[in-house]
C-alpha positions as CSV (number, residue, x, y, z in Angstrom):
1,Q,151.5,177.0,-22.7
2,V,155.0,176.1,-21.2
3,Q,155.1,172.8,-19.7
4,F,157.8,170.6,-17.9
5,V,157.1,167.0,-17.3
6,E,159.6,165.0,-15.2
7,S,159.8,161.3,-14.8
8,G,162.1,158.4,-13.9
9,G,162.5,159.0,-10.3
10,G,162.4,156.3,-7.6
11,L,163.9,154.5,-4.7
12,V,167.6,153.3,-5.4
13,Q,170.3,151.8,-3.3
14,P,173.5,153.8,-2.7
15,G,175.8,153.4,-5.5
16,G,172.9,152.5,-7.9
17,S,171.7,154.5,-11.0
18,L,168.7,156.3,-12.3
19,S,167.8,157.9,-15.4
20,L,165.6,161.0,-15.3
21,S,163.6,162.4,-18.2
22,C,161.9,165.9,-19.0
23,A,159.4,166.4,-21.6
24,A,159.2,170.1,-22.4
25,S,156.7,172.0,-24.6
26,G,155.2,175.3,-25.4
27,F,158.3,177.1,-26.4
28,A,161.5,177.0,-28.8
29,F,163.3,174.3,-26.9
30,S,166.4,174.2,-28.9
31,S,167.1,178.0,-28.3
32,Y,167.2,177.6,-24.6
33,T,169.8,176.2,-22.0
34,M,168.0,173.5,-20.0
35,S,168.9,172.8,-16.3
36,W,168.2,170.3,-13.7
37,F,167.4,171.4,-10.2
38,R,166.8,169.7,-7.0
39,Q,165.3,170.3,-3.6
40,A,165.7,168.3,-0.5
41,P,163.5,168.6,2.4
42,E,164.0,172.0,4.3
43,K,166.6,172.8,2.0
44,D,166.7,175.7,-1.0
45,R,166.5,174.6,-4.4
46,E,170.1,174.1,-6.0
47,L,171.2,173.8,-9.6
48,V,172.5,170.4,-10.5
49,A,173.4,170.5,-14.2
50,S,172.8,172.5,-17.3
51,I,173.0,172.0,-21.1
52,S,173.3,174.8,-23.8
53,G,170.7,174.8,-26.5
54,T,172.6,172.7,-29.0
55,G,174.2,170.6,-26.4
56,G,177.7,171.8,-26.8
57,V,178.3,173.3,-23.3
58,L,177.7,171.2,-20.2
59,N,178.0,172.4,-16.6
60,Y,177.7,170.5,-13.3
61,A,177.6,171.2,-9.7
62,D,180.8,170.1,-8.0
63,S,178.8,167.7,-5.9
64,V,177.8,165.7,-8.9
65,K,180.7,166.2,-11.1
66,G,181.8,162.9,-12.6
67,R,178.8,161.0,-11.5
68,F,175.8,162.6,-13.5
69,T,175.5,163.3,-17.1
70,V,173.0,165.6,-18.8
71,S,172.0,165.5,-22.3
72,R,169.1,166.4,-24.7
73,D,167.2,165.6,-27.8
74,N,166.1,168.7,-29.7
75,A,164.0,166.6,-32.1
76,K,161.9,165.3,-29.2
77,N,162.1,168.4,-27.0
78,W,163.5,166.2,-24.1
79,V,166.2,166.7,-21.6
80,Y,167.7,164.0,-19.6
81,L,169.9,163.2,-16.4
82,Q,171.8,160.0,-16.1
83,M,172.6,159.6,-12.3
84,N,175.3,157.0,-11.4
85,S,177.2,156.2,-8.2
86,L,174.0,157.6,-6.3
87,K,174.7,158.7,-2.7
88,P,171.9,159.4,0.1
89,E,172.8,163.0,-0.3
90,D,171.4,163.0,-3.7
91,T,168.0,162.4,-2.3
92,A,165.7,165.3,-3.4
93,V,162.8,166.3,-5.7
94,Y,164.4,166.8,-9.2
95,Y,162.9,169.5,-11.6
96,C,163.9,170.5,-15.2
97,N,163.6,174.2,-16.3
98,A,164.8,176.7,-18.7
99,P,166.1,179.6,-16.6
100,A,166.1,182.3,-19.3
101,L,162.5,181.5,-20.2
102,W,160.7,184.3,-18.5
103,G,163.2,184.0,-15.5
104,G,162.4,180.4,-15.0
105,K,159.0,181.1,-13.9
106,Y,157.5,177.8,-15.1
107,W,158.1,174.5,-13.2
108,G,156.6,171.1,-13.5
109,Q,155.7,168.6,-10.9
110,G,159.3,167.2,-10.3
111,T,160.1,163.7,-9.7
112,Q,161.4,162.2,-6.4
113,V,164.7,160.4,-6.1
114,T,165.3,158.6,-2.8
115,V,168.8,156.9,-2.3
116,S,168.6,154.7,0.7
117,S,169.5,151.3,1.8
């Protein structure tokens, strides 16, 4: 079965850094673009970053460009999100997903990122 398990979230001071990880299983990981999404309270889920199957094409939301870096390790079936220069508006639950895998129907539990003094 398809599974996504996110980890690495926590409480961090503005300007700090966090590294998120996502362990994926149950599908041909290297064949799929992987994406990070986030959802803040009372807001819609939004796309943060994407990385193509072989890691050659990266895309970022304008709000995180220059601060976040997405990467993947296809030997381990893991995708990562390095977050630097964090801002309070980055506070959200972060999820990883493969949007083209059955229309992105499978979701993990997410990991909470809170940026606050």
